[in-house]
Residue, then its C-alpha position, 0 to 999 in steps of 0.5 A: m103087059d097090062i091088060k086093058d078092057d079092050d084087049y083080048k085074053v090069050i088062052f093056050t088050050e091043053n093040047a097046045e100046052i102039051e105040045l109046048d111041053n114036048i117041044y121044051d123037053y125035046i130041046s132041053k133033053t134030046l138036044l141038051s140045050e136047056d137054055s135054048a129051050k127056056g129062051l124059046m118058051d120066053k119068046i113064044e110067050k112074049s109073041a103070044l101076048r102081043l095077040e092081046i092087043f093085035p089078035e089078027l096080027c098073023s096071017i091066015a093058015e090057008g086050008y085050015i078051017i074047022n066048023g067054019i072057023q078060020y085059024r091064023k098062024l103065029i111064027v116064032d123062030n122055027y115053030i108055029l102056033l095055030y090060033n083062032v080069034d073069038e071076037k064075041n068073047k074077046k079071046v085068042n085061043i092057041i090050039h096047036a104048037f109045032y115045029g115049022r117044017k111039019n105039015y100041020l094040015k096033014d099032021i092035025g088033019e085037013n079040014 
């Protein structure tokens, strides 16, 4: 996908990258399905890159606001990526990645 001047840049925070690594390790090592883990990571990457063009594509993560910043949730299969849109700098910041059945408000701290 070619990035145009009016596109946003998608950034995975260090925390999100660690969480994605943990998801990959769990699926590939614990569930013994490396192909599934690779497929999921590809799907997550492709879905996240769609945010370059459509940063507000996903629904708002109700109840999750930090310092007045509203977050959105990108759902890919059974996983959720929380992100915010930085309009001024044209960035999409992906801050968390986790299994969808987790209570993200409880586990990351309700704000």
